[in-house]
KOLBA-825691 format. One record per residue: x, y, z of N, C-alpha, C, O in turn; residue number from 1; residue in three letters. Coordinates in steps of 0.02 Angstrom, whole numbers, always signed. Example, Ala and Ser with C-alpha at 12.3 -4.5 7.8 and 13.67 -1.06 7.14 Angstrom:
# KOLBA-825691
> n_X; n_Y; n_Z; ca_X; ca_Y; ca_Z; c_X; c_Y; c_Z; o_X; o_Y; o_Z; nugu; koldo
> +660; -284; +390; +615; -225; +390; +660; -165; +390; +712; -166; +423; 1; Ala
> +642; -112; +354; +684; -53; +357; +645; +2; +394; +670; +57; +402; 2; Ser
# end
This chain:
# KOLBA-825691
> n_X; n_Y; n_Z; ca_X; ca_Y; ca_Z; c_X; c_Y; c_Z; o_X; o_Y; o_Z; nugu; koldo
> +3131; -1128; -747; +3069; -1135; -709; +3029; -1071; -717; +3055; -1016; -708; 1; Met
> +2967; -1077; -733; +2924; -1019; -744; +2909; -984; -679; +2900; -1016; -627; 2; Ala
> +2907; -918; -681; +2892; -878; -622; +2818; -881; -609; +2777; -876; -654; 3; Arg
> +2800; -887; -545; +2730; -889; -525; +2703; -818; -527; +2735; -771; -505; 4; Val
> +2644; -811; -554; +2612; -745; -557; +2601; -718; -487; +2589; -756; -440; 5; Ala
> +2605; -652; -480; +2596; -621; -415; +2526; -632; -386; +2515; -622; -327; 6; Thr
> +2481; -652; -428; +2413; -662; -404; +2399; -732; -380; +2341; -749; -367; 7; Thr
> +2450; -775; -375; +2436; -843; -355; +2456; -859; -284; +2430; -907; -255; 8; Thr
> +2502; -822; -254; +2519; -836; -185; +2543; -774; -148; +2564; -725; -178; 9; Asp
> +2539; -778; -82; +2557; -721; -40; +2630; -703; -45; +2648; -644; -41; 10; Ala
> +2674; -753; -53; +2746; -739; -58; +2761; -689; -113; +2795; -639; -103; 11; Phe
> +2735; -703; -172; +2747; -659; -229; +2711; -592; -221; +2737; -540; -240; 12; Asn
> +2651; -595; -193; +2614; -533; -186; +2649; -484; -138; +2651; -424; -152; 13; Ala
> +2677; -509; -84; +2710; -464; -36; +2782; -448; -54; +2815; -411; -19; 14; Val
> +2806; -477; -109; +2874; -461; -131; +2879; -388; -154; +2934; -360; -156; 15; Ala
> +2824; -358; -172; +2823; -289; -196; +2817; -242; -136; +2770; -247; -97; 16; Glu
> +2865; -196; -128; +2866; -151; -69; +2802; -111; -58; +2780; -102; -1; 17; Pro
> +2772; -86; -111; +2711; -46; -103; +2653; -87; -75; +2613; -63; -36; 18; Arg
> +2650; -150; -95; +2597; -193; -68; +2609; -207; +6; +2562; -211; +45; 19; Arg
> +2672; -214; +25; +2687; -222; +97; +2667; -159; +135; +2642; -163; +191; 20; Arg
> +2678; -101; +105; +2658; -39; +138; +2582; -37; +148; +2558; -16; +200; 21; Gln
> +2546; -58; +98; +2473; -60; +103; +2452; -107; +160; +2409; -89; +200; 22; Ile
> +2483; -165; +164; +2467; -212; +217; +2484; -182; +286; +2447; -191; +334; 23; Leu
> +2540; -146; +290; +2559; -113; +353; +2506; -64; +375; +2488; -61; +433; 24; Asp
> +2481; -24; +328; +2429; +25; +344; +2365; -12; +366; +2334; +7; +416; 25; Val
> +2346; -63; +329; +2285; -100; +345; +2290; -140; +409; +2239; -159; +439; 26; Leu
> +2351; -153; +432; +2359; -188; +496; +2331; -146; +553; +2315; -173; +606; 27; Ala
> +2326; -81; +542; +2298; -36; +592; +2223; -32; +591; +2192; +0; +634; 28; Gly
> +2192; -64; +542; +2119; -64; +538; +2095; -49; +467; +2134; -33; +423; 29; Gly
> +2030; -54; +459; +1999; -43; +393; +2014; +28; +369; +2018; +75; +408; 30; Glu
> +2021; +33; +303; +2034; +99; +273; +2002; +103; +204; +2005; +55; +166; 31; Arg
> +1972; +160; +188; +1948; +170; +119; +2008; +184; +73; +2061; +205; +96; 32; Pro
> +1997; +174; +9; +2050; +185; -40; +2078; +255; -36; +2139; +265; -41; 33; Val
> +2035; +304; -26; +2058; +374; -23; +2109; +384; +33; +2157; +422; +25; 34; Thr
> +2099; +351; +90; +2147; +356; +145; +2214; +324; +126; +2267; +351; +142; 35; Asp
> +2211; +267; +92; +2272; +233; +71; +2311; +277; +22; +2372; +281; +26; 36; Leu
> +2275; +308; -24; +2308; +352; -73; +2344; +409; -37; +2401; +424; -52; 37; Val
> +2310; +440; +11; +2339; +495; +49; +2399; +471; +90; +2452; +502; +90; 38; Thr
> +2389; +417; +126; +2441; +391; +171; +2505; +371; +134; +2560; +382; +157; 39; Glu
> +2496; +340; +76; +2553; +313; +39; +2582; +363; -11; +2638; +354; -35; 40; Leu
> +2545; +416; -26; +2569; +465; -73; +2573; +439; -144; +2616; +460; -183; 41; Gly
> +2529; +393; -161; +2527; +364; -228; +2464; +386; -264; +2417; +410; -233; 42; Leu
> +2465; +379; -329; +2405; +393; -369; +2354; +339; -356; +2371; +281; -342; 43; Ala
> +2290; +357; -361; +2236; +310; -348; +2240; +248; -392; +2229; +193; -367; 44; Gln
> +2255; +255; -458; +2259; +194; -499; +2314; +146; -476; +2306; +85; -481; 45; Pro
> +2370; +172; -451; +2423; +129; -426; +2399; +90; -364; +2410; +29; -359; 46; Gln
> +2368; +125; -319; +2343; +93; -258; +2292; +40; -276; +2293; -15; -249; 47; Val
> +2247; +56; -322; +2195; +8; -343; +2226; -54; -375; +2203; -110; -364; 48; Ser
> +2278; -44; -415; +2312; -100; -447; +2342; -147; -394; +2335; -208; -399; 49; Lys
> +2375; -118; -344; +2404; -159; -291; +2351; -193; -248; +2358; -251; -228; 50; His
> +2296; -157; -235; +2242; -187; -196; +2211; -246; -234; +2190; -295; -203; 51; Leu
> +2207; -241; -300; +2180; -296; -340; +2222; -358; -330; +2194; -413; -320; 52; Lys
> +2288; -352; -333; +2332; -410; -323; +2322; -438; -253; +2316; -499; -244; 53; Val
> +2321; -394; -203; +2313; -417; -134; +2245; -451; -124; +2240; -499; -86; 54; Leu
> +2195; -425; -157; +2128; -455; -153; +2127; -524; -185; +2097; -571; -159; 55; Arg
> +2161; -531; -243; +2160; -595; -279; +2195; -650; -241; +2177; -709; -248; 56; Glu
> +2245; -634; -200; +2278; -686; -160; +2245; -693; -91; +2266; -735; -51; 57; Val
> +2195; -652; -78; +2157; -657; -15; +2186; -620; +43; +2164; -629; +100; 58; Gly
> +2236; -577; +31; +2267; -540; +86; +2226; -481; +111; +2235; -458; +167; 59; Leu
> +2181; -457; +69; +2136; -404; +90; +2064; -422; +71; +2052; -457; +21; 60; Val
> +2019; -398; +110; +1947; -404; +95; +1921; -334; +83; +1948; -285; +109; 61; Asp
> +1869; -329; +44; +1839; -264; +29; +1764; -267; +41; +1732; -318; +30; 62; Val
> +1738; -210; +63; +1666; -205; +71; +1645; -135; +48; +1684; -87; +52; 63; Arg
> +1585; -131; +25; +1557; -67; +2; +1528; -30; +62; +1492; -59; +103; 64; Glu
> +1544; +33; +67; +1515; +75; +120; +1493; +139; +85; +1533; +186; +76; 65; Gln
> +1430; +141; +66; +1406; +197; +27; +1441; +196; -41; +1439; +146; -77; 66; Gly
> +1473; +251; -59; +1509; +255; -122; +1582; +235; -116; +1619; +235; -166; 67; Arg
> +1604; +219; -56; +1674; +201; -45; +1684; +125; -41; +1639; +88; -22; 68; Gln
> +1744; +105; -58; +1765; +36; -46; +1812; +38; +13; +1861; +75; +13; 69; Arg
> +1797; -3; +62; +1837; -5; +123; +1874; -72; +125; +1844; -125; +117; 70; Val
> +1939; -67; +135; +1981; -127; +135; +2005; -144; +205; +2014; -101; +247; 71; Tyr
> +2013; -209; +216; +2041; -232; +280; +2088; -290; +268; +2081; -327; +219; 72; Arg
> +2135; -298; +312; +2184; -351; +308; +2153; -418; +324; +2112; -424; +371; 73; Leu
> +2171; -469; +287; +2153; -538; +303; +2220; -575; +313; +2254; -591; +264; 74; Asn
> +2238; -588; +374; +2304; -615; +390; +2312; -689; +375; +2369; -714; +374; 75; Gly
> +2258; -725; +365; +2264; -798; +355; +2313; -817; +299; +2353; -863; +309; 76; Arg
> +2311; -785; +241; +2358; -804; +188; +2431; -789; +204; +2476; -811; +168; 77; Pro
> +2444; -751; +258; +2513; -739; +278; +2542; -797; +317; +2603; -799; +329; 78; Leu
> +2501; -845; +338; +2524; -902; +378; +2581; -940; +346; +2629; -957; +380; 79; Gln
> +2579; -956; +280; +2635; -991; +250; +2701; -952; +254; +2754; -981; +262; 80; Pro
> +2697; -886; +249; +2757; -844; +255; +2783; -848; +327; +2843; -856; +338; 81; Ile
> +2738; -844; +374; +2756; -849; +445; +2789; -916; +459; +2841; -919; +492; 82; His
> +2760; -970; +434; +2787; -1037; +444; +2856; -1043; +414; +2901; -1074; +444; 83; Asp
> +2866; -1015; +355; +2931; -1019; +322; +2984; -981; +361; +3039; -1006; +372; 84; Trp
> +2967; -921; +383; +3015; -880; +421; +3031; -912; +488; +3087; -907; +512; 85; Val
> +2982; -944; +518; +2991; -976; +583; +3046; -1029; +581; +3079; -1041; +632; 86; Arg
> +3057; -1060; +523; +3110; -1109; +516; +3178; -1079; +534; +3222; -1114; +559; 87; Gln
> +3186; -1015; +520; +3250; -982; +530; +3257; -951; +600; +3311; -930; +619; 88; Tyr
> +3203; -949; +636; +3203; -918; +702; +3253; -951; +749; +3288; -917; +787; 89; Glu
> +3257; -1017; +747; +3304; -1053; +791; +3376; -1032; +776; +3415; -1019; +822; 90; Arg
> +3393; -1028; +712; +3460; -1007; +692; +3474; -936; +716; +3528; -923; +744; 91; Thr
> +3426; -892; +706; +3436; -823; +729; +3446; -820; +804; +3491; -787; +829; 92; Trp
> +3404; -856; +841; +3409; -856; +914; +3476; -883; +937; +3506; -857; +984; 93; Asn
> +3500; -936; +905; +3565; -964; +923; +3621; -913; +910; +3666; -906; +951; 94; Glu
> +3617; -877; +855; +3668; -827; +840; +3664; -768; +889; +3716; -742; +910; 95; Arg
> +3604; -748; +906; +3597; -694; +955; +3623; -716; +1023; +3655; -676; +1058; 96; Phe
> +3610; -778; +1042; +3635; -804; +1105; +3712; -805; +1105; +3743; -786; +1155; 97; Asp
> +3742; -826; +1050; +3815; -826; +1044; +3843; -755; +1049; +3894; -744; +1081; 98; Ser
> +3809; -709; +1017; +3831; -639; +1020; +3825; -613; +1091; +3870; -577; +1114; 99; Leu
> +3771; -629; +1126; +3763; -608; +1196; +3820; -636; +1239; +3848; -600; +1281; 100; Asp
> +3838; -699; +1229; +3893; -730; +1267; +3958; -694; +1253; +3997; -680; +1299; 101; Glu
> +3971; -679; +1189; +4032; -644; +1171; +4035; -575; +1203; +4087; -555; +1229; 102; Leu
> +3980; -539; +1202; +3978; -473; +1232; +3991; -476; +1307; +4026; -434; +1335; 103; Leu
> +3962; -526; +1340; +3974; -535; +1412; +4048; -549; +1426; +4077; -521; +1473; 104; Glu
> +4078; -592; +1385; +4149; -607; +1393; +4191; -544; +1384; +4238; -533; +1422; 105; Glu
> +4175; -504; +1335; +4212; -442; +1323; +4204; -393; +1381; +4252; -360; +1401; 106; Leu
> +4144; -388; +1409; +4132; -344; +1467; +4173; -368; +1527; +4204; -328; +1561; 107; Lys
> +4173; -433; +1538; +4211; -461; +1594; +4286; -449; +1585; +4321; -432; +1633; 108; Glu
> +4310; -457; +1524; +4381; -446; +1510; +4398; -372; +1521; +4450; -356; +1549; 109; Lys
> +4354; -329; +1499; +4364; -257; +1508; +4368; -239; +1582; +4410; -199; +1603; 110; Glu
> +4324; -269; +1623; +4324; -256; +1695; +4389; -281; +1726; +4419; -246; +1767; 111; Lys
> +4411; -342; +1706; +4474; -369; +1732; +4532; -323; +1714; +4575; -310; +1756; 112; Arg
> +4534; -300; +1652; +4588; -256; +1629; +4587; -190; +1668; +4641; -164; +1686; 113; Asp
> +4527; -163; +1683; +4523; -101; +1721; +4546; -112; +1793; +4582; -71; +1821; 114; Glu
> +4526; -169; +1822; +4545; -184; +1891; +4619; -199; +1897; +4649; -184; +1949; 115; Asn
> +4650; -229; +1847; +4722; -245; +1851; +4764; -183; +1841; +4823; -183; +1858; 116; Ser
> +4735; -130; +1815; +4772; -68; +1804; +4769; -22; +1863; +4800; +32; +1861; 117; Gly
> +4734; -39; +1915; +4727; +6; +1974; +4788; +7; +2015; +4790; +41; +2066; 118; Glu
# end
């Protein structure tokens, strides 16, 4: 099966850690490229390359502000990722509930053991 290009969907675009870092920074608000370069400690061409991919899948929007390009997060394309992860939320919650029950049982057993030793 052929691999989907990173520029066709959000899943592939966010698979790259640096792009996720860019999205994390932009989640805090609009930022010019120069701020992203400084914040991420990457060379400007690298940041621009990642921004291009994010722009092509619609995860970021760009606007001109004087001589700067200012980027902002567009969360709508993340919805399919959210929906996919949500499928697993029930399983996680059930496992966490089971773990909570086990921990309570262990605490109660520990209290009984301490009280029987008095």
